[in-house]
C-alpha positions in Angstrom: -29.9 117.8 75.4 -28.5 119.3 72.1 -25.3 120.5 73.7 -24.7 117.0 75.0 -25.0 115.4 71.5 -22.6 118.1 70.1 -20.0 117.3 72.7 -20.2 113.6 72.0 -19.9 114.2 68.2 -16.8 116.3 68.8 -15.3 113.7 71.0 -15.8 111.0 68.4 -14.2 113.1 65.7 -11.1 113.6 67.9 -10.9 109.8 68.4 -11.0 109.1 64.7 -8.2 111.7 64.1 -6.1 110.1 66.7 -6.6 106.6 65.3 -5.7 107.8 61.8 -2.6 109.5 63.1 -1.5 106.4 64.9 -2.0 104.4 61.8 0.1 106.8 59.8 2.9 106.7 62.4 2.9 102.9 62.4 3.1 102.9 58.6 5.9 105.4 58.7 7.7 103.4 61.3 7.8 100.4 58.9 9.6 102.5 56.2 13.4 102.3 56.3 14.7 105.5 54.5 18.2 105.3 53.0 20.9 107.9 52.2 21.4 108.8 48.6 24.2 110.7 46.8 23.7 113.7 44.4 22.8 111.3 41.6 20.1 109.6 43.6 22.1 106.4 44.0 21.9 104.7 47.4 25.0 105.1 49.6 26.2 101.7 50.8 28.6 100.7 53.6 31.6 98.4 53.4 29.4 95.3 53.6 27.2 96.5 50.7 24.1 97.4 52.8 22.3 100.6 52.2 22.9 103.5 54.8 19.6 104.4 56.4 18.7 108.0 57.1 15.6 110.2 56.9 13.8 110.2 53.6 12.1 107.5 51.6 13.1 103.9 50.9 15.1 103.8 47.6 13.8 101.1 45.2 17.4 99.6 44.8 17.5 98.9 48.5 14.2 97.0 48.7 14.1 93.3 49.2 15.0 91.6 45.9 12.6 89.1 44.6 13.9 85.6 44.4 14.7 84.6 40.9 12.7 81.7 39.7 14.7 78.4 39.6 16.1 77.6 36.3 14.7 74.4 34.8 17.1 71.5 35.0 19.0 70.8 31.8 17.5 67.8 30.0 19.5 64.6 30.6 21.9 63.7 27.8 20.6 60.7 25.7 22.3 57.5 26.6 25.0 56.4 24.3 24.0 53.6 22.0 25.3 50.2 23.1 28.4 49.1 21.2 27.6 46.3 18.7 28.7 42.9 19.8 32.0 41.8 18.3 31.7 39.2 15.7 32.6 35.7 16.8 36.1 34.7 15.8 36.1 32.3 12.9 36.8 28.8 13.7 40.3 27.7 13.1 40.7 26.1 9.7 41.4 22.4 9.9 44.9 21.5 9.2 45.4 20.3 5.7 46.1 16.5 5.5 49.7 15.7 5.0 51.0 13.3 2.3 52.4 10.0 3.5 54.8 7.8 1.6 56.5 4.7 3.0 58.3 1.7 1.7 58.7 -1.7 3.4 61.1 -4.3 2.2 60.5 -8.0 3.2 63.1 -10.5 2.4 62.0 -13.5 0.3 63.2 -16.0 2.8 60.7 -14.6 5.3 57.9 -14.9 2.7 58.5 -17.9 0.5 60.3 -21.2 0.5 63.2 -21.6 -2.1 62.0 -21.2 -5.6 58.3 -20.9 -4.5 55.7 -18.2 -4.6 53.4 -19.5 -1.9 53.4 -17.3 1.3 54.7 -18.9 4.5 53.0 -18.1 7.9 56.0 -16.0 9.0 55.8 -14.1 5.7 52.1 -13.4 6.3 52.9 -11.8 9.6 55.3 -9.4 7.9 52.6 -8.4 5.5 50.1 -7.9 8.4 52.5 -5.4 9.9 52.6 -3.5 6.6 48.8 -3.5 6.3 48.4 -2.2 9.9 50.5 0.8 9.0 48.3 1.4 5.9 45.2 1.5 8.1 46.5 4.7 9.8 46.1 6.7 6.5 43.8 7.0 3.5 45.7 4.8 1.1 45.8 6.0 -2.5 48.2 3.6 -4.0 50.2 0.4 -3.1 53.0 -1.1 -5.2 54.3 -4.6 -4.6 57.5 -5.3 -6.4 59.1 -8.8 -6.6 63.0 -9.2 -7.0 65.3 -12.3 -7.4 69.0 -13.0 -7.4 70.9 -13.8 -10.5 70.7 -17.6 -10.2 68.7 -19.0 -13.1 67.8 -17.5 -16.4 66.5 -13.9 -16.8 63.1 -15.1 -18.1 62.7 -17.6 -15.2 63.6 -15.0 -12.6 61.2 -12.5 -14.2 58.3 -14.9 -13.9 59.2 -15.9 -10.4 59.3 -12.2 -9.3 55.9 -11.6 -10.9 54.3 -14.6 -9.1 55.7 -13.5 -5.7 54.4 -9.9 -6.1 51.0 -11.3 -7.1 50.9 -13.5 -4.0 51.6 -10.5 -1.8 48.8 -8.5 -3.5 46.2 -11.3 -3.0 47.0 -11.5 0.7 46.7 -7.8 1.2 43.3 -7.8 -0.6 42.2 -10.6 1.8 43.1 -8.1 4.7 40.9 -5.3 3.3 43.2 -3.4 1.0 41.3 -2.5 -2.2 42.6 -4.5 -5.1 42.2 -1.5 -7.4 44.8 0.4 -5.4 47.4 -2.3 -5.6 49.9 -2.5 -8.5 52.3 -5.5 -8.9 55.6 -5.4 -10.6 58.2 -8.1 -11.3 61.8 -6.9 -11.7 63.5 -10.3 -11.8 67.3 -9.8 -11.2 67.5 -6.4 -12.7 67.6 -4.3 -9.5 69.9 -5.9 -7.0 70.7 -4.2 -3.7 73.8 -6.2 -3.0 76.3 -8.4 -4.9 75.2 -11.7 -6.3 78.7 -13.2 -5.9 78.1 -14.1 -2.2 75.3 -16.1 -0.5 74.7 -13.1 1.8 74.4 -10.7 -1.1 72.1 -13.0 -3.1 69.8 -13.3 0.0 69.4 -9.5 0.2 68.5 -9.4 -3.5 65.7 -12.0 -3.1 63.0 -9.7 -1.7 59.6 -8.1 -2.1 59.3 -4.3 -1.7 55.9 -2.9 -0.6 55.5 0.8 -1.1 52.3 2.7 -0.2 51.3 6.3 -0.5 48.3 8.3 0.9 47.3 11.1 3.1 47.0 11.3 6.9 43.6 11.2 8.5 
């Protein structure tokens, strides 16, 4: 009985030794020894791989640990938005231009001979002048009466005054401010033609209407 137990114990011991040897061989089989030079540096082939041989695995020929990924660079801050361009200034309004105009109306169209009462045809001529004034801001109107040389100087002076006044009164009735109208009587002192002919004297009998202002 004792001899049988001793044999069994010896058999089990041999089994354990065999298993341990097998494990050692397996572990050794996983080792990939490399060739080193006299300085202990691994010898590499043309492709850069270590040359395997008997011995132990050199630490430089082991699998390299993957380097941790570098953190991504922070995004550059967005450029500030450009400020809005200021609105272009509105174009300055054009400065009003000065207007000056003179209208001459012959006395025959305005009055009967030696009279200062306006005729209907004469009123139409003045209406035309007032219509032109309405296109501007009138600042001043001057109505000047003239006569020919027939008669005395004093008589012609008074006649020219009365005719200029008649023209003013009619313009006021059409809306022209009286304060802006000045009347002058020049008698026979400012002829525009000779008084020696009927045609020349007719040109001298007249009323000049001059107005000044600025355009609207």
